[in-house]
C-alpha positions, 0 to 999 in steps of 0.5 A: 342311283346305281345302274347295272351294266345292262341299264348302262348299256340300254341308256348308251344305246338310247342316247346313241340313237338320239344323237344320230339325227345327222345320219337318220335311218329308220325302218318302217313296217308294212303297216307303219308305211300304210299308216303314214300313207293314210296320213296317220301317225306312227310311234316307235318306243325305245326298248328301255322306255318305261324302266326306272324313270326313262322314257323315249321313242319317236313319233312320225307323221306326213303333213300336207305342207312343204318343208319350209312351212313346217320348218318355220312353224316348229321354230315359232316358239310363241306358238308352242303353247297354242299348238301343243296342248300340254305346253303351258309356256315356251319362252325364249331366254337367249338366242345367238348363232343358231342356238336358242335357249328356251324355258318350258313348262309342260302341264299335266293334271297331276304334275307340272314340269319346268326345264330349260332346253338349248335348241340348235338349228341346222337349216341345211338338214332341217333339224332342231336338236334340243337338250336339257341345260342342267345349270338352269332350274329343271325338274328332269334328270335328262332330256334330249332329242330332235326334230327332223323334216323330210320333203315328200312328193306332192309338196308334203313333209315327213315329220320325225320327232325323237325324244328321250326323258329321264324323270326323277324317281320321286316324280315317277312314284307320284305320277305312277306308271300309267300317268308316266306312260300317258306323258310320254305318249303325249310327247310322241304325239307332237307331230300329230299336233302339228298336223292338227294345227296346219289343218286349222291354219292352212 
């Protein structure tokens, strides 16, 4: 697949945005700040999302739980298939020195996606960086992103979940634009899934 200079630039911009978890900076509009204050989720799409199989953005929500509790929750891989409606399974392949290799299956009414991702933990920043491991079986061309948790007043936590996916055009053609968009929407709703889980399991 050939990329124009414009497509290469937007891809580089997106990847730069994604790997900047250590210097996190985001601007919320007045309406988005109001939504977060009300306990609602905020979604921000990357400008190039939806073009040529590339999808990406960020989802945010404030939950009524301290950072340490949320941090423990998002590192509990056994819970992923229960906590996230579209995750059929998440199995640990190996774990060493703060890095965890997991095998994932994301279920969808039309297509199931399998892949392996390496997760790198940083307890001091409360970040989980994840990236596709291409030398293991996978159905995606690219996957990259991170979780980051920010303590808030009153023992609450702001969850940031940023993800970028490049799907093969064959999958995009089968799924169609509406289904593909619903898939990225489901990914960016993951912070809301965490909040729903915490409500049921305080």
